[in-house]
C-alpha distance (Angstrom), angle and dihedral (degrees) to the residues before:
residue distance angle dihedral
M1 . . .
G2 3.82 . .
M3 3.80 124.4 .
D4 3.84 120.8 -109.0
L5 3.80 104.6 -134.8
E6 3.80 96.1 177.2
Y7 3.81 94.0 95.6
A8 3.81 99.8 32.0
P9 3.94 112.3 135.6
E10 3.81 117.9 -103.4
V11 3.79 113.7 -113.0
Q12 3.91 112.0 -125.5
Q13 3.80 117.9 -138.9
P14 3.88 113.5 -131.6
Q15 3.83 114.0 -109.6
R16 3.87 138.4 162.6
P17 3.81 110.1 -87.8
R18 3.77 112.7 -107.9
L19 3.84 92.0 -132.8
I20 3.79 92.6 60.4
R21 3.78 90.7 48.1
R22 3.78 91.0 50.9
I23 3.83 91.4 48.7
L24 3.78 92.6 49.9
R25 3.80 92.2 46.9
E26 3.81 91.6 48.4
T27 3.80 92.0 45.7
G28 3.79 91.2 51.4
R29 3.78 91.0 47.6
R30 3.78 92.4 50.5
I31 3.80 92.5 47.7
R32 3.80 90.5 50.0
L33 3.80 87.9 53.8
T34 3.83 93.9 48.0
Y35 3.79 94.7 115.9
E36 3.82 97.6 33.3
Y37 3.81 95.4 109.1
D38 3.81 96.6 39.7
T39 3.77 93.7 101.4
A40 3.80 125.6 177.0
I41 3.82 91.6 -81.5
W42 3.79 92.5 54.2
R43 3.79 94.1 42.6
T44 3.79 89.4 53.5
A45 3.81 88.2 47.1
L46 3.82 89.5 60.6
A47 3.80 86.7 80.2
G48 3.81 90.2 73.0
P49 3.83 98.4 59.6
W50 3.81 89.0 39.0
I51 3.80 91.3 56.6
I52 3.82 91.7 47.3
C53 3.79 93.1 48.4
T54 3.80 93.3 44.8
L55 3.81 92.4 48.9
A56 3.81 90.0 48.8
F57 3.80 91.1 52.9
I58 3.81 92.3 46.2
I59 3.81 91.9 49.9
A60 3.80 90.5 47.7
V61 3.80 93.7 50.8
L62 3.81 92.4 45.9
G63 3.80 85.8 57.0
I64 3.80 91.5 51.2
P65 3.82 103.0 33.6
T66 3.78 119.6 -163.2
G67 3.79 94.7 -145.2
M68 3.81 92.8 -115.5
G69 3.82 92.0 105.0
K70 3.80 133.3 -93.3
P71 3.83 97.1 -82.2
A72 3.80 91.1 54.0
D73 3.81 91.6 44.1
I74 3.81 91.6 51.4
I75 3.81 92.6 49.1
L76 3.80 90.8 46.8
A77 3.81 92.1 48.8
A78 3.80 94.0 46.6
G79 3.79 90.9 50.5
A80 3.80 93.3 46.8
G81 3.80 92.1 46.9
T82 3.79 92.1 49.9
L83 3.80 92.7 48.3
V84 3.80 94.2 47.0
L85 3.80 92.4 47.3
A86 3.80 92.9 47.9
L87 3.79 93.6 49.5
A88 3.79 97.0 41.0
G89 3.80 94.0 40.8
N90 3.79 94.2 52.2
L91 3.80 92.8 42.8
L92 3.79 91.7 52.1
A93 3.81 90.0 45.3
L94 3.81 88.9 57.2
V95 3.79 90.6 48.8
L96 3.80 91.6 48.1
A97 3.81 89.8 48.8
L98 3.79 88.7 66.3
T99 3.82 89.3 68.6
G100 3.79 90.8 67.4
L101 3.78 90.8 -140.4
R102 3.76 119.9 143.9
F103 3.82 109.1 -117.0
P104 3.82 136.8 105.8
K105 3.78 98.9 -77.9
L106 3.81 99.4 -177.9
F107 3.78 90.1 53.0
A108 3.82 91.0 46.5
G109 3.81 91.8 48.1
T110 3.78 91.3 48.1
F111 3.81 90.9 48.0
L112 3.82 91.6 51.5
S113 3.80 90.9 45.7
S114 3.80 92.2 52.9
F115 3.80 89.4 49.4
G116 3.81 91.0 50.5
A117 3.79 93.6 46.9
V118 3.80 93.5 51.1
L119 3.81 91.4 44.0
L120 3.80 93.4 53.7
I121 3.81 93.9 43.3
L122 3.81 92.3 51.1
Y123 3.79 94.5 43.0
F124 3.78 94.6 50.9
G125 3.81 88.1 40.4
G126 3.79 92.7 65.8
L127 3.81 108.1 -83.9
A128 3.79 122.9 124.3
L129 3.80 114.1 -106.8
E130 3.81 95.1 -107.8
A131 3.81 91.9 48.7
A132 3.80 91.7 46.9
A133 3.80 90.4 49.2
V134 3.81 94.6 49.7
I135 3.80 94.0 46.9
A136 3.81 92.2 43.5
A137 3.81 90.0 51.6
I138 3.80 91.7 50.0
A139 3.81 91.7 46.9
A140 3.81 92.7 47.4
L141 3.81 92.0 47.6
I142 3.79 91.1 48.7
G143 3.80 90.1 50.1
A144 3.79 92.5 47.2
A145 3.79 92.6 46.6
A146 3.80 92.1 46.5
G147 3.77 91.0 50.2
L148 3.79 92.5 46.8
S149 3.79 90.4 47.4
A150 3.80 88.8 53.7
G151 3.79 90.0 48.3
L152 3.79 92.7 50.7
L153 3.79 92.7 47.1
R154 3.80 90.9 48.0
S155 3.79 88.5 52.3
R156 3.81 88.6 50.7
R157 3.79 94.0 -111.8
T158 3.78 89.8 136.8
V159 3.81 103.8 168.5
P160 3.81 98.9 52.5
G161 3.79 89.1 41.1
I162 3.80 92.4 55.4
V163 3.81 92.8 44.1
L164 3.77 90.2 52.5
A165 3.81 91.6 47.7
A166 3.82 89.8 53.8
A167 3.79 90.4 50.8
I168 3.81 89.2 53.0
L169 3.80 91.7 56.1
L170 3.82 91.6 52.2
A171 3.81 96.7 43.8
P172 3.86 98.9 86.1
L173 3.81 93.7 54.4
P174 3.83 95.3 92.7
L175 3.82 88.5 64.9
Y176 3.79 90.8 64.3
G177 3.79 119.7 73.8
A178 3.75 135.6 -174.4
G179 3.78 90.4 -113.2
V180 3.79 99.3 96.2
S181 3.75 106.6 140.4
G182 3.75 118.5 -95.1
P183 3.77 111.6 -129.9
A184 3.74 123.7 -125.0
E185 3.77 116.1 -103.2
D186 3.73 116.3 -67.5
S187 3.79 102.5 -90.5
I188 3.80 95.2 -153.3
T189 3.78 95.1 59.1
A190 3.80 96.0 31.7
A191 3.78 102.2 47.7
A192 3.79 110.0 108.4
G193 3.77 130.9 -166.5
D194 3.76 131.7 73.3
V195 3.79 102.1 -81.7
A196 3.77 116.6 168.1
P197 3.82 114.5 -139.6
I198 3.77 116.1 -115.1
D199 3.79 110.7 -91.3
A200 3.80 97.1 -135.8
A201 3.78 141.1 92.6
D202 3.78 119.5 -77.6
P203 3.82 104.5 -85.7
A204 3.82 89.7 -148.4
A205 3.80 91.6 60.3
P206 3.82 118.2 95.6
G207 3.78 115.0 -94.7
S208 3.79 130.5 -133.1
Y209 3.83 99.1 -89.0
S210 3.76 124.0 99.4
Y211 3.80 110.9 -145.7
R212 3.76 143.9 -168.7
H213 3.79 127.8 -129.4
F214 3.80 121.2 -147.4
T215 3.78 141.7 143.2
Y216 3.76 138.4 -125.4
G217 3.77 123.0 -158.2
S218 3.77 150.7 121.0
G219 3.82 96.4 -63.1
E220 3.80 88.3 -134.7
D221 3.80 103.9 80.4
L222 3.80 112.0 143.8
H223 3.80 97.3 -152.3
R224 3.81 110.9 29.7
A225 3.78 123.0 53.1
G226 3.81 91.2 -157.0
Y227 3.80 88.9 70.1
G228 3.78 93.9 31.7
A229 3.78 129.8 44.8
E230 3.82 93.7 -13.6
V231 3.81 97.9 47.6
S232 3.82 114.6 135.9
L233 3.82 98.8 -151.4
L234 3.78 128.7 21.5
S235 3.79 115.7 -130.4
G236 3.76 136.6 -170.1
S237 3.79 129.2 -109.7
A238 3.79 134.6 -116.0
D239 3.80 126.8 -127.7
A240 3.82 106.3 -142.6
S241 3.81 96.2 175.8
A242 3.80 89.6 118.3
F243 3.82 88.3 66.9
I244 3.82 109.4 22.5
K245 3.79 121.1 65.5
S246 3.82 100.4 156.7
W247 3.81 117.9 63.0
P248 3.84 114.2 146.7
K249 3.78 120.5 -137.5
L250 3.81 90.2 -119.2
R251 3.81 89.3 62.6
T252 3.80 91.0 52.8
I253 3.80 91.1 48.4
F254 3.79 91.4 51.1
W255 3.81 97.5 46.4
G256 3.79 101.5 28.6
F257 3.83 93.0 -128.5
D258 3.77 139.5 65.1
Y259 3.80 135.3 -140.7
T260 3.80 92.6 -75.1
A261 3.81 91.6 67.3
L262 3.80 109.8 33.5
P263 3.81 108.4 171.9
L264 3.79 124.1 -122.7
N265 3.81 99.0 -134.3
A266 3.81 125.3 163.3
Q267 3.80 146.8 157.9
V268 3.83 113.5 -124.7
W269 3.80 131.1 -158.6
M270 3.83 108.8 -173.0
P271 3.83 127.7 -180.0
E272 3.77 118.0 -122.8
G273 3.79 113.2 -119.8
E274 3.77 143.5 66.2
G275 3.77 99.8 -57.3
P276 2.93 148.3 151.9
F277 3.80 93.9 -163.5
P278 3.81 131.4 -170.9
L279 3.81 112.2 -100.4
V280 3.82 123.5 -126.8
L281 3.82 118.7 -171.5
M282 3.81 116.3 -164.0
V283 3.80 123.0 -163.6
H284 3.79 128.8 -172.9
G285 3.79 127.2 -139.1
N286 3.78 135.6 -125.6
H287 3.80 113.4 -49.9
M288 3.80 132.6 142.4
M289 3.81 105.3 -51.7
E290 3.78 93.1 -135.1
D291 3.83 92.7 52.7
Y292 3.80 101.6 70.9
S293 3.79 117.3 -135.9
E294 3.80 113.8 -173.4
E295 3.81 97.2 81.9
G296 3.81 89.0 57.9
Y297 3.82 89.3 83.8
A298 3.81 95.8 55.5
Y299 3.81 87.8 109.6
L300 3.81 87.5 65.2
G301 3.80 95.6 37.0
G302 3.80 94.8 57.4
L303 3.82 93.2 42.6
L304 3.80 93.7 50.8
A305 3.81 93.6 45.9
S306 3.80 90.0 52.3
R307 3.81 88.0 54.7
G308 3.79 96.1 51.0
F309 3.82 104.8 -88.9
T310 3.79 126.9 118.9
A311 3.80 103.5 -130.5
V312 3.81 121.8 -162.8
S313 3.82 123.5 -174.1
L314 3.80 111.0 -158.9
D315 3.79 125.6 -140.3
E316 3.80 109.4 -133.0
N317 3.81 96.1 147.7
F318 3.80 90.8 122.8
L319 3.83 87.6 67.4
N320 3.81 92.8 55.0
Y321 3.78 129.7 100.2
S322 3.78 122.9 -85.5
A323 3.78 125.8 -172.0
W324 3.80 86.7 -140.4
S325 3.80 101.6 47.3
G326 3.82 107.0 15.8
I327 3.80 120.7 -137.2
P328 3.82 128.7 -58.4
D329 3.77 116.9 -101.9
N330 3.81 117.1 -106.3
D331 3.81 89.8 22.1
F332 3.83 93.6 153.1
K333 3.77 90.8 55.7
V334 3.79 94.3 43.8
R335 3.81 91.8 49.1
T336 3.80 87.6 56.8
W337 3.80 93.7 44.2
M338 3.81 90.8 51.0
I339 3.82 89.8 57.1
L340 3.80 87.9 57.4
K341 3.80 91.0 47.2
H342 3.81 90.0 53.4
L343 3.80 90.3 51.1
E344 3.79 87.9 51.6
Q345 3.81 90.8 49.9
I346 3.81 93.4 48.0
G347 3.79 89.0 48.2
D348 3.81 89.1 55.7
Y349 3.80 91.6 48.2
A350 3.80 91.5 49.7
E351 3.81 91.0 59.5
Q352 3.82 94.9 52.1
P353 3.84 115.5 92.8
G354 3.78 110.1 -131.5
N355 3.78 93.4 26.4
P356 3.85 115.0 120.9
F357 3.82 88.7 -122.5
Y358 3.80 93.9 52.2
Q359 3.83 109.6 127.1
K360 3.82 89.7 -16.6
I361 3.82 98.6 104.4
D362 3.80 124.4 86.2
Y363 3.80 100.8 -151.9
T364 3.81 92.0 -165.5
K365 3.80 93.5 62.2
T366 3.78 115.8 54.4
A367 3.80 127.7 149.1
L368 3.80 130.1 -171.8
L369 3.80 121.7 -151.4
G370 3.79 123.4 -172.4
H371 3.79 138.8 173.9
S372 3.81 123.6 -146.9
R373 3.83 107.7 -33.6
G374 3.78 85.9 2.9
G375 3.81 88.7 60.4
Q376 3.78 90.5 57.3
A377 3.81 90.6 44.4
A378 3.82 90.3 53.6
A379 3.81 91.2 55.2
M380 3.81 91.2 44.8
A381 3.81 90.9 51.0
A382 3.82 89.5 53.7
D383 3.83 87.2 55.4
A384 3.80 95.0 34.6
A385 3.82 97.7 142.7
R386 3.80 87.8 71.9
W387 3.83 88.8 70.4
F388 3.82 107.4 14.7
K389 3.79 106.3 35.7
D390 3.82 92.7 132.5
D391 3.80 96.4 39.8
P392 3.84 115.2 107.5
V393 3.82 89.7 -138.3
L394 3.80 89.5 70.6
S395 3.77 91.0 65.1
A396 3.81 93.3 44.3
A397 3.79 92.7 49.8
G398 3.79 91.7 41.1
K399 3.81 92.8 86.9
F400 3.82 87.0 73.8
K401 3.81 113.2 79.5
I402 3.79 106.8 -145.6
T403 3.78 103.1 -150.0
S404 3.81 100.8 161.1
V405 3.81 138.5 36.7
I406 3.82 126.7 -169.4
A407 3.80 121.5 -168.4
L408 3.82 122.3 -169.7
A409 3.82 109.4 -160.3
P410 3.83 92.2 -31.0
T411 3.77 130.3 -168.3
D412 3.80 119.6 -126.3
K413 3.78 111.7 -155.6
A414 3.80 125.0 157.1
I415 3.82 109.7 -112.6
D416 3.80 115.8 -160.9
D417 3.84 85.1 -9.0
Q418 3.80 90.3 -62.2
Q419 3.79 137.2 103.8
A420 3.79 131.8 -161.5
R421 3.81 116.1 -89.6
L422 3.77 111.9 -169.1
K423 3.79 119.3 -152.9
D424 3.82 120.0 -165.6
V425 3.83 90.4 -17.1
N426 3.79 117.5 130.5
Y427 3.81 108.8 -117.8
L428 3.81 131.6 -167.2
T429 3.78 126.9 176.3
L430 3.82 130.6 -178.1
Q431 3.81 123.5 -164.7
G432 3.80 134.8 176.3
A433 3.79 121.0 -137.9
R434 3.82 88.1 -143.5
D435 3.79 95.0 53.6
G436 3.80 104.0 139.6
D437 3.81 93.8 -174.2
V438 3.81 108.2 42.6
H439 3.79 90.2 24.4
D440 3.82 96.6 170.5
F441 3.81 122.1 70.4
Y442 3.81 95.2 -110.4
G443 3.80 92.5 160.6
D444 3.80 86.1 68.3
R445 3.81 88.6 66.1
Q446 3.80 93.0 54.6
Y447 3.80 87.8 46.3
I448 3.80 87.7 56.3
R449 3.81 91.7 48.4
S450 3.82 92.8 52.4
S451 3.80 113.5 94.9
Y452 3.79 138.1 177.9
T453 3.77 137.6 -147.3
S454 3.78 111.7 -113.9
G455 3.79 108.7 -88.5
S456 3.83 94.5 18.3
K457 3.80 115.4 143.0
A458 3.81 90.6 -145.3
F459 3.79 116.8 107.1
K460 3.77 144.5 -176.2
S461 3.78 127.8 -137.9
S462 3.79 137.5 177.0
L463 3.78 132.7 -165.0
Y464 3.81 123.5 -161.5
I465 3.83 111.0 -164.2
A466 3.80 117.6 -156.3
D467 3.80 99.1 -148.5
A468 3.82 104.1 28.4
N469 3.79 123.9 109.6
H470 3.81 133.4 -164.0
S471 3.79 109.4 -101.9
Q472 3.81 99.5 48.7
F473 3.81 93.1 73.3
N474 3.83 82.9 74.7
T475 3.80 118.0 54.7
D476 3.82 92.4 -149.0
W477 3.80 99.6 50.0
G478 3.78 96.0 79.9
L479 3.79 129.7 -139.5
Y480 3.79 102.4 -57.6
D481 3.78 131.4 74.7
Q482 3.80 93.7 -151.2
T483 3.78 127.2 54.3
L484 3.78 117.8 -107.2
P485 2.95 134.9 -53.8
A486 3.84 93.9 25.2
G487 3.80 90.9 45.4
L488 3.80 90.5 66.1
F489 3.79 89.9 68.8
L490 3.80 95.8 53.9
S491 3.78 112.8 102.2
R492 3.79 118.9 -118.1
A493 3.80 93.5 178.4
E494 3.81 95.6 111.2
I495 3.82 101.0 23.5
M496 3.78 113.3 117.7
D497 3.77 123.4 -119.1
G498 3.80 113.7 -80.9
D499 3.80 93.9 -121.6
E500 3.80 90.1 52.8
Q501 3.80 91.7 50.7
R502 3.78 90.9 50.1
Q503 3.80 89.3 47.8
I504 3.81 87.6 61.9
A505 3.79 89.8 49.7
K506 3.80 91.6 49.2
V507 3.81 93.1 49.2
Y508 3.80 95.4 47.8
V509 3.81 98.9 37.5
S510 3.80 93.5 47.2
A511 3.81 94.6 43.4
F512 3.81 91.3 46.6
L513 3.79 93.1 51.8
E514 3.80 92.6 42.7
T515 3.81 87.7 53.7
T516 3.80 100.0 42.6
L517 3.82 101.7 32.7
H518 3.81 104.2 25.5
G519 3.81 96.3 33.4
Q520 3.82 94.2 -125.7
D521 3.82 96.5 157.4
H522 3.80 94.2 178.7
Y523 3.82 88.2 81.4
L524 3.81 92.9 55.2
D525 3.80 92.3 89.9
L526 3.83 89.7 65.2
F527 3.81 90.2 67.5
R528 3.79 93.9 44.0
D529 3.81 93.7 49.6
Y530 3.81 121.7 5.4
R531 3.81 89.9 -155.9
S532 3.80 89.7 75.8
G533 3.82 88.4 67.9
L534 3.80 101.2 38.7
K535 3.80 91.4 116.4
W536 3.83 87.1 69.5
L537 3.80 98.0 41.0
P538 3.82 132.5 81.4
D539 3.78 121.7 -113.2
T540 3.81 111.0 -84.1
A541 3.80 138.7 101.3
Y542 3.81 119.7 -79.3
F543 3.80 134.6 -166.5
S544 3.79 117.8 -167.1
R545 3.79 139.6 -178.5
F546 3.77 131.0 -161.9
Q547 3.78 138.0 -179.0
S548 3.81 134.7 158.0
G549 3.78 140.3 179.7
E550 3.81 87.9 -91.1
Y551 3.79 91.5 72.1
I552 3.81 124.4 112.6
P553 3.83 107.2 -148.3
V554 3.80 122.2 -142.6
A555 3.81 103.2 162.7
N556 3.81 133.2 7.8
Y557 3.83 96.6 151.3
D558 3.79 94.9 -136.6
E559 3.82 98.8 104.1
D560 3.83 99.1 81.2
R561 3.79 142.4 -29.6
N562 3.81 95.5 -101.4
K563 3.80 101.6 110.6
N564 3.81 92.4 -161.0
T565 3.80 94.4 61.0
L566 3.78 124.6 68.8
A567 3.79 134.5 177.5
G568 3.80 90.2 -106.9
G569 3.78 104.8 25.5
T570 3.79 148.4 -26.5
A571 3.80 128.3 -70.7
S572 3.80 135.3 -145.0
V573 3.82 136.8 168.3
T574 3.79 140.4 -151.4
G575 3.77 123.1 -165.7
L576 3.82 93.3 1.6
S577 3.75 137.5 98.3
W578 3.79 110.2 -137.7
T579 3.75 140.6 -177.4
E580 3.78 138.4 169.1
E581 3.78 110.4 -125.3
T582 3.79 140.6 154.6
A583 3.76 121.0 -89.4
K584 3.81 106.4 -112.8
D585 3.78 135.7 -152.7
R586 3.81 128.2 -137.5
E587 3.79 91.0 -77.5
S588 3.83 91.1 51.8
K589 3.79 90.3 -110.3
S590 3.78 119.4 144.5
K591 3.81 120.4 -101.2
A592 3.81 86.7 -151.2
T593 3.78 94.5 -111.2
Y594 3.78 132.5 96.2
G595 3.77 131.4 -139.1
V596 3.78 136.7 171.8
V597 3.81 117.1 -101.4
L598 3.80 114.2 -151.9
T599 3.82 122.9 -166.3
H600 3.80 123.5 -174.6
D601 3.81 110.2 -130.8
A602 3.82 101.8 148.3
G603 3.80 95.5 106.9
E604 3.79 133.0 -97.3
N605 3.80 99.0 -67.6
E606 3.78 101.5 44.7
A607 3.79 130.1 72.9
G608 3.78 119.3 -134.4
A609 3.80 117.9 -135.3
Y610 3.81 135.6 -156.4
S611 3.81 111.6 -166.5
I612 3.79 131.6 -169.6
T613 3.79 117.9 -162.2
L614 3.79 107.7 -155.7
K615 3.79 122.4 -127.0
D616 3.79 117.7 -116.5
S617 3.81 89.7 -113.6
I618 3.81 91.0 58.0
I619 3.81 91.5 46.3
R620 3.82 90.1 53.3
E621 3.82 92.9 45.6
L622 3.76 91.1 47.9
A623 3.81 92.5 51.4
G624 3.79 93.6 59.3
S625 3.79 99.9 32.8
G626 3.76 102.6 79.9
A627 3.81 88.4 -128.3
A628 3.79 113.8 -172.3
G629 3.78 102.7 -164.1
L630 3.78 153.6 -28.5
T631 3.80 120.9 -74.2
F632 3.79 132.1 -172.4
S633 3.79 140.8 153.9
M634 3.78 119.1 -122.7
A635 3.80 134.4 -176.7
N636 3.80 119.5 -155.9
R637 3.81 104.9 -127.2
N638 3.81 98.5 173.5
A639 3.80 90.4 112.6
D640 3.82 90.6 61.7
T641 3.79 116.8 110.4
P642 3.80 116.8 -173.4
A643 3.80 109.8 -121.1
E644 3.80 93.1 -123.3
E645 3.82 90.1 56.4
S646 3.79 96.8 44.9
T647 3.81 115.4 104.3
E648 3.81 99.2 148.1
P649 3.80 130.6 63.0
V650 3.79 113.4 -87.7
S651 3.80 110.2 -89.4
T652 3.76 125.9 -138.0
E653 3.80 91.4 -152.8
A654 3.80 114.8 117.2
A655 3.81 113.2 -102.8
P656 3.82 118.4 -132.8
A657 3.80 113.7 -86.5
P658 3.80 115.8 -103.8
D659 3.80 115.5 -106.7
V660 3.82 103.2 -124.3
E661 3.80 129.7 175.9
V662 3.81 126.7 -175.5
E663 3.79 125.3 -150.6
L664 3.81 132.8 -168.9
T665 3.81 122.0 -160.6
D666 3.80 127.1 -167.9
S667 3.80 133.3 -153.7
N668 3.83 90.6 -87.1
D669 3.83 91.2 57.0
V670 3.79 90.6 -110.0
S671 3.81 109.9 148.4
A672 3.78 136.1 -167.4
R673 3.79 123.1 -168.5
L674 3.82 131.1 -162.7
P675 3.80 131.2 -170.5
L676 3.80 103.9 -125.3
D677 3.79 95.3 -141.3
E678 3.80 89.9 60.5
M679 3.78 87.4 63.7
M680 3.80 97.8 39.1
D681 3.78 132.5 -12.2
I682 3.79 116.2 -107.2
L683 3.78 101.9 -127.6
P684 3.80 123.2 -155.0
L685 3.78 112.9 -114.0
P686 3.82 115.7 -105.9
Q687 3.80 112.0 -95.9
T688 3.79 104.1 -149.7
E689 3.78 130.1 -165.0
F690 3.77 107.4 -176.1
T691 3.79 102.8 -163.0
I692 3.79 132.7 68.0
S693 3.81 90.5 -111.1
P694 3.82 131.8 32.1
W695 3.81 87.5 -132.1
L696 3.80 89.9 63.6
E697 3.81 95.4 48.6
G698 3.80 94.2 89.5
R699 3.80 95.0 32.9
I700 3.79 102.1 64.3
S701 3.82 134.1 73.5
D702 3.81 93.1 4.7
S703 3.83 91.7 -55.9
K704 3.79 89.6 -72.5
Y705 3.78 99.6 151.9
G706 3.79 98.0 81.3
D707 3.80 120.2 171.1
L708 3.78 124.7 15.9
S709 3.80 91.9 -115.3
E710 3.80 143.7 4.6
A711 3.79 138.8 -146.6
V712 3.81 103.7 -68.2
F713 3.79 116.9 172.3
Q714 3.78 130.6 -147.4
T715 3.81 118.4 -156.1
Y716 3.79 114.2 -133.2
E717 3.80 122.5 -163.3
L718 3.80 116.0 -165.7
P719 3.83 112.8 -171.1
F720 3.77 118.3 -139.3
E721 3.83 84.8 -127.3
S722 3.79 89.6 70.8
F723 3.80 92.7 51.2
L724 3.81 90.3 47.6
E725 3.80 89.9 54.2
E726 3.81 87.2 59.0
E727 3.81 95.0 42.4
P728 3.83 117.5 10.7
A729 3.83 91.2 -172.2
L730 3.82 92.3 66.2
N731 3.82 112.9 112.8
P732 3.85 108.5 -148.4
D733 3.83 90.6 -170.1
E734 3.81 91.2 63.4
L735 3.79 103.7 42.3
T736 3.79 115.6 155.4
E737 3.80 105.3 170.5
I738 3.81 142.7 33.4
T739 3.81 118.9 -163.1
F740 3.81 130.3 -171.8
Y741 3.82 116.6 -161.0
L742 3.80 125.7 -159.2
Q743 3.78 108.0 -159.2
E744 3.80 105.2 -173.4
E745 3.78 129.8 61.6
G746 3.80 110.7 -105.9
D747 3.81 95.1 21.6
R748 3.79 109.8 146.8
I749 3.81 130.0 -172.5
M750 3.79 139.3 162.2
L751 3.81 119.7 -139.4
D752 3.79 130.4 -161.3
D753 3.82 140.1 157.4
I754 3.79 97.7 29.0
G755 3.81 113.5 179.6
F756 3.79 146.0 102.0
Y757 3.78 133.1 -75.2
T758 3.79 123.1 -144.9
A759 3.78 130.4 -120.2
E760 3.83 92.9 -105.8
D761 3.79 87.8 49.6
S762 3.80 95.7 48.3
P763 3.80 125.4 113.1
G764 3.76 114.7 -103.3
G765 3.76 99.9 -137.4
L766 3.82 110.3 34.3
H767 3.81 112.8 110.6
């Protein structure tokens, strides 16, 4: 049978679909026209986004230095920013060209690229995504507008160019809010009470000793001649392999050594003369590894040497953080261990005839000073057996008697589940209320953990400074407490001048060491009452605490949770609500100490009272002690607003001071009562917002800043003399009761460390 081909299907020849050809032709045409609408105005305007992107890269690299120096870092950042913007801008322009829309696509791509660059830099620099996006948008718009303004002016379109330039100047204003923290009252003008100034020379003034400055070190440092070819004394190295397990190769390349050969490098300021001199070791905290820190305490080193102390600033920069190689593990512990290794090295030097240290070190008088993590390391080194009891370095360093520890804005982290507890060691800590790095008063916790044998002359003191920050205790750490770019958004509006902040450090550090190492007791009053040294101090508000071994405790609130029972008596209230609770920091974390919180709720016309009836044992001890007055620590809590009552945003305005009176009663029921503010003004606590805008406060550094304030105590000392002026019949040797009165409804205070101070322990000029 034959086939019928009449209806056989036609075979189609394969060919490229017309639609695809049209799409490809149109795509090619659009790409060829990518830059068609980028006229001279828009090409000039490219300068704006370029400047924004380049500045963002420079700021980012300055926050993560390479170690090659700032000029090299700036050139590197500018080049990288230009390259990234050129590539990303042109790529986005090509993508935008595919839309077929008529607009300047290179300018648009460059604008979007600058926005993306700033966004990523801010986000990875510590800002929350929404904050980074808003700021990046503002920055990109400012850059675009600035560039367009330049383009218009270049094209002689003067009026729109000027209008746009004016808009640029006004654009950043939304970032700034009215929430900048209001400072506490000026302590110099507000402090009340007749306090005689200390009759002694300014401790911050240079002393009578001439001194020499030199270094000791490995002799092989790759970056600093003072520890390399120009080193004065060669030192050994320290093998930290027992502590450090992670040390990236990049860190070894940068430094030229690893954790098995950590160098013992230091700056030394030594008095000229026979000696021996007390030794003061100073250790920096965590900063960018490539931005060296130890020379930032030269202002203290030279001062102390001129006053007869050998001051040594240790190089521990190789333990600091780097954006390129992280931070070594166990760095807190190694920082402490390195202090001990330096003591061992100095001990070796001091036994070598001809060495500058030979017979110049007084082993019985050693002080450790640290800043930030270095402040914690200093306290740990004074309690080193807690971590290094089996380490040979403990024995070698043991010839040095550490009698004093100073901590500038220290950290306080548990290491191996333990924290330093100082016993009969003099302790001083300074903290700024505007510290944007260590934003909680962690030195207060070490103050609490420092204790003294009854009758010991050793003491502890703290100073909380309303307008001080973190970085200005070191001359090389710059103005900001956070690395760039996040640091740019911290407010400096109320932060004191750096020289003024360091003046406080010089006064307190020098006076503390003169008191504890040189035995110059005339400076002791400064630590008991800062007002005695106001002639040496800059104008800001201060809050200080003091306690020594010559203190008779009545109540510290740590013995149990029964608020009626105290270590030295029993407590009762009328017209007050009261509770024992922990003192808390800005993040509402416990400071590991309790106090009693008293709130007046008796009505407007009735005073509330908190009374302590003394135990017989305290009455007997008091009678034979030669006590000179009553002492207690108090925190002004009038700014507190219970969460359930709060309907308005938290205010930074200072709350009225509580109206507090203190009464003593003896065994004959004779009483004498003093208004507290006649002895010393009750200052409002600083209410600190750290960022340039309240909106940013919770959107930077993982929202770490927390509350506007924290529980900060002021120690009050009320001499029996003052009570006797009110009631001469009072018998201070037979006291039976202490009463605190809150006069105004809503007044709120927190009390701790109530007791008596002895005559030998009393301030010389308080009347």
